[in-house]
C-alpha positions as CSV (number, residue, x, y, z in Angstrom):
1,M,14.9,1.4,22.3
2,D,16.1,1.5,25.9
3,H,17.2,-2.1,25.4
4,C,19.4,-1.1,22.4
5,L,21.0,1.8,24.3
6,T,21.8,-0.5,27.2
7,E,23.4,-3.1,24.9
8,T,25.4,-0.3,23.2
9,A,26.6,1.1,26.5
10,E,27.6,-2.4,27.8
11,A,29.5,-3.1,24.5
12,E,31.4,0.2,24.9
13,T,32.2,-0.5,28.5
14,E,33.5,-4.0,27.6
15,A,35.6,-2.4,24.8
16,R,37.2,0.1,27.2
17,T,37.7,-2.3,30.1
18,P,40.6,-4.3,28.6
19,W,42.5,-1.1,27.8
20,I,41.9,0.3,31.3
21,A,42.7,-3.1,32.9
22,R,46.0,-3.3,31.0
23,A,46.9,0.2,32.0
24,V,46.2,-0.5,35.7
25,A,48.0,-3.8,35.5
26,S,51.0,-2.2,33.9
27,I,51.1,0.6,36.5
28,A,50.8,-2.0,39.3
29,A,53.6,-4.1,37.8
30,F,55.8,-1.1,37.6
31,G,55.1,-0.2,41.2
32,A,55.8,-3.8,42.3
33,D,59.1,-3.8,40.3
34,L,60.1,-0.5,41.8
35,R,59.3,-1.7,45.3
36,A,61.2,-5.0,44.8
37,G,64.2,-3.1,43.4
38,L,64.3,-0.8,46.4
39,S,63.8,-3.7,48.8
40,R,66.6,-5.7,47.0
41,G,68.9,-2.7,47.3
42,A,68.2,-2.3,51.0
43,M,68.8,-6.0,51.5
44,N,72.1,-5.8,49.6
45,R,73.3,-2.9,51.8
46,R,72.4,-4.8,55.0
47,V,74.1,-8.0,53.8
48,L,77.3,-6.1,52.8
49,Q,77.3,-4.2,56.0
50,R,77.1,-7.5,58.0
51,L,79.7,-9.2,55.8
52,S,82.1,-6.3,56.3
53,T,82.1,-6.9,60.0
54,L,83.2,-10.6,59.6
55,T,86.8,-11.7,60.1
56,E,88.8,-13.2,57.2
57,R,88.3,-16.6,58.8
58,E,84.6,-16.2,59.0
59,L,84.4,-15.1,55.4
60,K,86.5,-18.1,54.4
61,D,84.0,-20.4,56.1
62,I,81.3,-19.2,53.8
63,G,83.5,-19.2,50.7
64,L,84.3,-15.5,50.4
65,T,87.2,-13.2,50.8
66,P,87.4,-9.7,52.1
67,Q,88.1,-8.6,48.5
68,D,84.8,-10.2,47.4
69,V,83.0,-8.1,49.9
70,A,84.8,-4.9,48.8
71,D,84.1,-5.6,45.1
72,A,80.4,-6.2,45.8
73,G,80.2,-2.8,47.5
74,V,81.4,-0.9,44.5
75,P,78.5,1.1,43.0
76,G,77.4,0.1,39.5
77,T,78.5,-3.5,39.8
78,G,74.9,-4.7,39.8
79,D,73.3,-7.0,42.4
80,A,75.9,-7.5,45.1
81,I,74.3,-10.8,46.3
82,L,74.5,-12.3,42.9
83,L,78.2,-11.3,42.6
84,L,79.0,-12.9,45.9
85,V,77.1,-16.1,45.2
86,G,78.7,-16.3,41.8
87,R,82.2,-16.0,43.2
88,R,81.5,-18.5,46.0
89,D,80.1,-21.0,43.5
90,A,83.1,-20.5,41.2
91,R,85.5,-21.4,44.0
92,R,83.4,-24.4,44.9
93,R,83.5,-25.7,41.3
94,T,87.3,-25.1,41.2
95,R,87.9,-27.0,44.4
96,A,85.7,-29.9,43.1
97,V,87.7,-30.1,39.9
98,I,91.0,-30.1,41.8
99,R,89.8,-32.8,44.1
100,R,89.0,-35.1,41.2
101,W,92.5,-34.9,39.9
């Protein structure tokens, strides 16, 4: 009879484990996403702070304008780095098209 009780207890433990494992994994993923978001925000602030100290000429060397930096610093515009990279890439594509003509 002890053998039957042990098998039943093991079966119940195995049935509960996936639920618990999923819950723990979900909480861990949420924590990782939250930490990554906070880290990304801190990185964006540092990059924007550094870019705001550059001269117009230095910004032009990396394909940006002072207005790009100002636009990226507006709250609610999303990820500042993605905005800046997108604008830089758009200018590069435009220059490439113009050169082909």
